[in-house]
C-alpha positions in Angstrom: -9.1 11.2 -33.2 -11.0 12.1 -30.2 -7.7 13.1 -28.3 -7.8 16.4 -30.7 -10.1 17.8 -28.3 -7.4 17.9 -25.7 -5.0 19.5 -27.9 -6.1 23.3 -26.4 -5.7 22.2 -23.0 -2.2 20.4 -22.8 0.6 23.0 -22.9 3.1 21.3 -25.2 1.3 19.1 -27.6 4.2 17.8 -29.3 6.1 16.9 -26.5 2.8 15.2 -25.0 2.9 13.0 -28.0 6.5 12.3 -28.2 6.5 11.2 -24.5 3.3 9.2 -25.2 5.0 7.0 -27.8 7.9 5.9 -25.6 7.7 3.2 -23.1 7.3 4.6 -19.5 10.5 3.9 -17.5 9.9 1.6 -14.3 10.1 3.1 -10.9 10.1 2.2 -7.3 9.4 3.1 -4.0 11.5 1.9 -1.0 9.6 1.1 1.9 11.9 3.0 4.5 10.2 0.9 7.4 11.8 -2.3 6.0 15.1 -1.1 5.0 17.5 1.7 4.0 18.0 2.9 0.5 21.5 2.5 0.6 21.1 -1.5 1.8 18.6 -2.0 -0.9 20.3 -0.2 -3.9 23.5 -2.2 -2.9 21.5 -5.6 -3.0 19.9 -4.8 -6.3 23.1 -3.5 -8.1 24.9 -6.7 -6.8 22.2 -8.4 -9.2 23.0 -6.2 -12.3 20.5 -3.8 -11.7 21.0 -0.1 -11.9 18.9 2.6 -10.0 18.8 6.5 -10.3 17.3 8.5 -7.4 14.6 10.8 -8.3 14.6 14.3 -7.2 10.9 13.9 -6.1 9.3 12.1 -4.6 11.8 11.0 -2.0 12.8 7.6 -1.8 11.9 6.9 -5.4 14.3 5.5 -7.8 14.0 4.8 -11.7 15.3 1.5 -13.0 17.8 2.2 -15.3 19.1 -1.3 -16.2 16.7 -4.3 -15.5 18.5 -7.8 -16.4 15.4 -9.5 -15.5 11.9 -8.3 -14.0 12.7 -6.6 -10.8 9.6 -7.6 -9.4 10.8 -11.3 -9.5 13.7 -10.4 -7.1 13.8 -11.7 -3.5 13.8 -7.9 -2.2 10.5 -7.4 -3.6 9.2 -10.5 -2.4 10.6 -9.5 1.1 8.5 -6.1 0.7 11.5 -4.0 0.8 10.2 -2.0 -2.1 7.0 -1.4 -4.0 6.9 -1.0 -8.0 5.0 2.4 -8.5 4.7 5.3 -11.0 6.7 8.4 -9.6 3.6 10.3 -10.6 1.6 8.4 -8.2 4.0 9.0 -5.6 2.7 12.7 -5.5 -0.7 11.7 -4.0 0.3 10.9 -0.5 2.5 14.2 -0.3 -0.3 16.2 -1.5 -3.0 14.9 1.0 -0.7 15.2 4.1 0.7 18.4 3.0 2.1 20.4 6.0 -0.2 19.1 8.3 0.2 16.4 10.8 -2.7 13.9 10.4 -3.1 11.0 12.7 -6.0 9.3 10.9 -6.4 8.8 7.1 -9.0 7.1 5.0 -8.0 5.8 1.3 -11.6 5.0 0.3 -10.2 3.3 -2.8 -7.4 1.5 -2.0 -6.6 -1.7 -3.9 -4.0 -2.7 -4.8 -2.3 -0.6 -2.2 0.4 1.7 -3.8 -0.8 4.9 -2.0 -2.0 3.1 1.3 1.2 1.6 2.1 3.4 5.0 0.8 0.9 6.9 3.6 1.4 4.3 5.9 5.4 4.6 5.5 4.9 8.6 5.9 2.9 8.2 9.0 4.6 5.9 11.0 2.6 7.1 14.4 -0.8 7.6 12.3 -3.3 5.0 11.7 -4.6 4.3 7.9 -7.6 2.7 6.8 -7.4 1.2 3.5 -10.9 0.2 1.7 -12.1 -1.3 -1.5 -15.2 -2.9 -2.8 -13.7 -5.7 -5.0 -13.2 -9.1 -3.2 -10.5 -9.7 -5.7 -8.7 -6.4 -5.4 -8.9 -6.8 -1.3 -6.8 -9.9 -1.4 -4.3 -8.1 -3.5 -4.6 -4.9 -1.3 -3.9 -7.2 2.0 -1.1 -9.1 0.5 0.8 -5.8 -0.3 0.0 -4.5 3.2 1.5 -7.8 4.8 4.3 -7.9 2.3 5.5 -4.5 3.1 5.0 -4.9 6.8 2.7 -1.9 7.4 1.4 -2.7 10.9 -0.6 0.9 11.0 -3.0 -0.3 8.3 -6.7 -1.7 8.7 -7.9 -3.1 5.7 -11.9 -2.8 5.2 -14.0 -4.4 2.4 -16.4 -1.9 1.8 -18.3 0.0 -1.1 -16.7 3.4 -1.1 -20.0 4.9 -1.9 -21.4 3.4 1.5 -18.5 3.4 3.4 -19.8 3.3 7.0 -20.2 6.9 8.7 -19.7 7.6 12.3 -16.0 8.1 12.4 -14.5 11.5 11.2 -10.7 11.2 9.6 -8.4 14.1 9.5 -7.5 13.2 6.0 -9.2 11.3 3.0 -7.8 10.1 -0.3 -10.1 9.5 -2.9 -8.2 7.8 -6.1 -11.6 7.3 -8.0 -12.0 4.6 -10.7 -11.7 6.4 -14.1 -11.1 5.9 -18.0 -7.4 5.9 -17.1 -6.3 7.7 -20.2 -3.1 8.7 -18.0 -2.2 5.1 -18.7 -1.5 5.6 -22.4 1.9 4.8 -22.5 1.4 1.2 -21.1 -1.9 0.6 -22.0 -2.9 1.6 -25.9 -6.6 0.5 -25.4 -7.2 3.7 -23.6 -6.8 5.7 -26.9 -10.1 4.6 -27.6 -12.9 6.7 -26.9 -15.1 5.8 -23.9 -18.8 5.5 -24.8 -21.4 7.9 -23.6 -22.9 5.5 -21.1 -19.6 4.7 -19.5 -18.6 8.4 -19.3 -22.0 9.0 -17.4 -21.7 6.0 -15.1 -18.1 6.6 -14.1 -18.9 10.2 -13.4 -21.6 9.4 -11.2 -19.3 7.1 -9.3 -17.0 9.7 -9.0 -19.3 12.2 -7.6 -20.7 9.8 -5.1 -17.5 8.8 -3.9 -16.2 12.4 -3.5 -19.4 13.3 -1.5 -18.9 10.4 0.9 -15.5 11.3 1.5 -16.6 14.9 2.3 -19.1 13.4 5.0 -15.9 11.3 6.4 -13.2 14.0 6.9 -13.6 16.0 10.0 -14.0 19.9 10.1 -10.7 21.3 9.1 -9.5 18.1 7.5 -8.1 17.5 4.0 -9.6 15.5 0.9 -7.4 14.6 -2.2 -9.4 13.9 -5.3 -7.2 11.9 -7.8 -7.7 10.5 -11.1 -5.3 9.2 -13.9 -7.3 10.5 -16.7 -7.1 13.8 -18.6 -11.0 14.1 -19.0 -12.3 17.3 -17.6 -15.7 15.2 -17.4 -14.1 13.2 -14.7 -11.9 15.9 -13.2 -13.0 19.6 -12.9 -16.3 18.9 -13.7 -16.8 16.1 -10.9 -15.3 18.4 -8.4 -17.2 21.5 -9.5 -20.6 19.8 -9.0 -19.3 18.7 -5.5 -18.5 21.9 -4.8 -21.8 23.4 -5.2 -23.2 20.3 -3.6 -21.1 20.5 -0.3 -20.7 24.5 0.3 -18.1 23.9 3.4 -15.4 22.6 1.2 -12.8 24.8 -0.4 -9.9 24.1 -2.8 -6.5 25.1 -1.5 -2.9 25.2 -3.0 -0.6 22.1 -3.5 2.8 22.9 -2.5 5.3 20.3 -4.0 8.5 20.9 -6.0 7.3 19.2 -9.4 6.3 20.7 -12.7 2.6 20.6 -13.7 -0.2 22.6 -15.3 -3.2 24.3 -13.3 -6.8 23.1 -13.5 -9.0 24.1 -16.0 -11.7 27.4 -15.8 -13.5 26.3 -19.1 -13.5 23.4 -21.5 -15.3 23.4 -24.6 -18.7 25.1 -23.9 -18.4 24.6 -20.1 -17.1 26.7 -17.3 -15.9 25.4 -14.0 -15.2 26.9 -10.5 -12.4 29.6 -10.5 -10.9 27.7 -7.6 -10.1 24.9 -9.6 -7.1 26.6 -11.0 -5.2 25.2 -8.0 -5.9 22.0 -9.2 -3.1 19.9 -10.7 -2.6 18.6 -14.2 0.4 16.2 -14.5 1.2 15.2 -18.2 3.6 12.6 -18.9 6.6 14.9 -20.0 6.3 16.6 -16.7 7.8 13.7 -14.8 8.7 11.1 -17.4 5.7 9.1 -15.9 1.8 8.7 -16.4 -0.8 11.1 -16.3 -2.4 12.5 -13.2 -5.1 14.9 -11.9 -5.4 15.9 -8.4 -7.0 18.6 -6.3 -6.6 19.2 -2.5 -9.9 20.1 -0.6 -10.5 21.3 2.8 -13.4 21.1 5.1 -14.2 24.3 6.8 -13.9 24.2 10.6 -11.4 23.8 13.3 -9.7 20.5 14.8 -11.7 21.2 18.1 -14.8 20.2 16.3 -13.8 16.4 15.5 -13.0 14.5 18.7 -10.3 11.6 18.9 -11.0 8.3 17.5 -11.6 5.5 19.8 -8.3 3.2 21.1 -8.2 -0.3 19.6 -9.6 -3.1 21.8 -7.9 -6.4 22.7 -10.2 -8.5 21.4 -12.6 -8.3 18.2 -15.9 -6.9 19.2 -18.7 -9.5 19.5 -16.1 -12.4 20.4 -17.2 -14.5 23.3 -13.7 -13.8 24.6 -13.5 -11.5 27.4 -10.7 -8.7 27.7 -9.1 -10.7 30.6 -8.8 -13.9 28.7 -7.6 -12.1 25.6 -4.8 -10.5 27.8 -3.7 -13.8 29.1 -3.6 -15.2 25.8 -1.7 -12.5 24.3 0.9 -12.4 27.4 1.4 -16.3 27.0 2.0 -16.1 23.2 4.3 -13.2 23.1 6.2 -14.5 26.4 6.9 -18.1 24.7 7.7 -16.4 21.2 10.5 -14.1 23.0 11.9 -16.9 25.0 12.0 -19.4 21.9 13.4 -16.8 19.4 15.3 -14.7 21.7 13.5 -11.5 20.9 14.3 -8.7 23.2 11.4 -7.1 24.7 12.3 -3.5 23.4 11.8 -4.7 19.9 8.1 -5.6 20.6 7.5 -2.4 22.5 5.0 0.0 20.9 3.0 -3.0 19.3 -0.7 -3.6 20.0 -2.4 -6.7 20.0 -5.8 -7.7 18.7 -7.5 -11.5 19.3 -9.8 -12.2 16.6 -10.9 -16.0 16.2 -7.8 -18.2 15.8 -5.7 -15.5 15.2 -3.9 -12.7 17.3 -2.8 -9.5 15.3 0.2 -7.3 15.8 -0.4 -3.6 14.7 0.5 -0.3 15.5 -3.1 1.5 14.5 -3.5 4.1 17.2 -7.3 4.4 16.3 -10.2 2.1 16.2 -12.7 3.8 14.0 -14.9 0.7 13.8 -16.0 1.4 17.2 -18.2 4.2 15.7 -19.4 2.1 12.8 -23.1 0.3 12.7 -22.6 -3.4 12.4 -24.5 -4.7 9.2 -23.6 -5.5 5.8 -21.9 -2.4 4.4 -18.4 -3.3 5.8 -16.2 -5.9 6.8 -12.9 -5.8 8.8 -10.2 -7.6 6.6 -7.1 -7.3 8.9 -5.5 -5.1 11.4 -1.7 -4.7 10.9 -0.2 -8.2 10.2 -1.3 -11.7 11.5 1.3 -12.6 14.5 0.2 -15.6 15.9 -2.1 -18.4 14.9 -3.8 -21.2 17.1 -1.8 -24.4 17.1 -2.8 -27.5 19.3 -2.6 -26.2 22.6 -1.1 -22.7 22.0 0.0 -20.3 19.2 2.7 -20.3 16.6 4.2 -17.5 15.0 3.4 -16.5 11.3 5.8 -16.2 8.5 4.7 -12.5 8.2 5.6 -11.8 11.7 9.0 -13.5 11.4 9.6 -11.9 8.2 8.6 -8.5 9.7 10.9 -9.0 12.9 14.0 -10.0 10.5 17.3 -9.3 12.3 15.7 -9.1 15.6 15.3 -13.0 15.9 18.3 -14.3 17.9 17.6 -17.9 18.2 15.9 -20.5 16.4 16.9 -19.3 13.0 18.4 -21.0 10.0 19.6 -19.8 6.7 19.5 -22.2 3.8 21.1 -22.0 0.5 19.2 -21.6 -2.8 19.7 -25.3 -3.5 18.2 -26.2 0.2 15.5 -23.8 -0.7 14.8 -25.4 -3.9 14.3 -28.8 -2.1 12.4 -27.2 0.6 10.0 -25.6 -2.1 9.5 -28.9 -3.8 8.0 -30.4 -0.6 11.4 -32.1 0.7 13.0 -31.6 4.0 16.8 -30.3 4.3 19.1 -31.0 7.1 19.0 -29.3 10.3 21.7 -31.1 12.6 21.5 -30.0 16.1 18.3 -27.9 15.6 15.9 -28.9 18.4 12.3 -29.9 17.4 10.0 -27.1 17.1 9.1 -24.0 15.2 12.1 -22.1 13.3 12.6 -19.0 11.3 13.7 -20.0 8.0 15.8 -17.2 5.8 18.1 -17.0 2.8 21.2 -14.4 2.3 20.6 -12.6 5.4 16.6 -12.2 4.9 14.3 -14.0 7.3 11.5 -15.4 5.0 9.0 -17.6 6.9 8.4 -20.3 9.5 9.5 -23.6 9.4 9.1 -26.9 11.8 12.5 -28.9 12.7 11.8 -32.5 13.7 14.5 -35.1 13.9 17.4 -33.1 12.8 15.2 -32.1 9.2 13.3 -28.9 8.6 10.3 -28.2 6.3 9.0 -24.9 5.3 5.3 -23.6 6.5 5.1 -20.8 4.1 1.7 -19.9 2.7 1.0 -21.8 -0.5 0.7 -18.8 -2.7 3.8 -17.2 -1.1 5.8 -20.5 -1.5 4.7 -20.6 -5.2 5.9 -17.1 -5.8 9.4 -17.5 -3.7 10.0 -20.7 -6.1 9.4 -18.7 -9.0 12.0 -16.0 -7.8 14.4 -18.3 -6.9 14.2 -20.2 -10.1 14.9 -16.9 -12.2 17.4 -15.7 -9.6 19.7 -18.7 -10.1 19.2 -18.8 -13.8 20.4 -15.4 -14.3 24.1 -15.2 -15.0 24.5 -12.3 -12.7 23.4 -14.6 -9.9 25.0 -17.9 -10.6 28.0 -18.9 -8.2 30.2 -19.3 -11.4 29.5 -15.8 -12.8 28.0 -17.1 -15.6 31.3 -18.4 -17.3 
């Protein structure tokens, strides 16, 4: 068996295989910017779930009892939590360390677990989340919107050619790999990769790490991460880049988690002695998947990298002037506040960006795109979340924005029962007696879920088609499970 080659480097071989043969527990991370842990646990336990907090990482819970898929709950649909392996929750903490970075680049971000985690840990910072696959970019943007991460910019770009010009305080490089660490969920990774694949993926990993080194400011940090055990994709990749980029150094990772050190030698190959500071996390360490990570620092001080430009009010290159953009934003925001009863304090700290027919709401303090050369190597996908879309002579709020504001909406709010939602999602209106014509925030069980429109005492939903289909599935499963039926399942 090809895995025999790891017998000498895995500290407890028998325990490794004991865990490899057992299913991996499901874990989730609470999105603190959306809900408190106590509130979420109470809501999920009322549906029959049992959660157990982990010692580390913070705000991670193991799902001990799962009466139906937890990803099919209203709470997941609303972005209150992200299903994420606990071992993958180490990356954000290892990258940030004891520092206080204000600008972070996630170079291979899709589907968004680590990017949304970084955004949650850095509410005052800016996260640029990039990926090269159009399909994965859609998943990334959807997760950013769902979890309400207003301090994330999503960029479509090949990480090997990510635009230069802007320097970040920290860069996460979670590279594509042979994914051997997923052996508990995906038995196919037990097959030996072909030599051609190994050569190809190693070249890709080295190119991504070199690019990261050119994008971090002097004094800044890089975290190189894989979910494989292969030294060819771990220590060997970093060893080669350390030779190529002499101003990079390896530094310790200080986290309260068991692990094994990086390798100095594998078979006939010797690696840089500094790689002993890297981490190898095996399934038995956290009852999770496998992980390799190493923290690098670029030589130099903070004074070597200047601050990034502030975001504009209008997307560069648009025919719209800043003055007109300011008037459009003021008109849309003022009308919205008056109509939905939103206190101005709630919107304090928000930044706005007019791009085409959309006004984006965000909390990104930096705009690295100002330093990127225009061209085909990158495309801005989103900045925060869509707040307003052009509608006839004005703007209407989006479902994402209403969902993010939630309890802050004091007027034009209608909470419907599961039965009413079933009719809404089937394309039928529901009664809204006494509600004046116009846009309305629709909700269920205390959670605002999106935009509706009232006319003549009846209301229809205006959720995006894909989101509506997902909600329909959630409510159908929720209503059919005994723990959620009004009669208690009797």
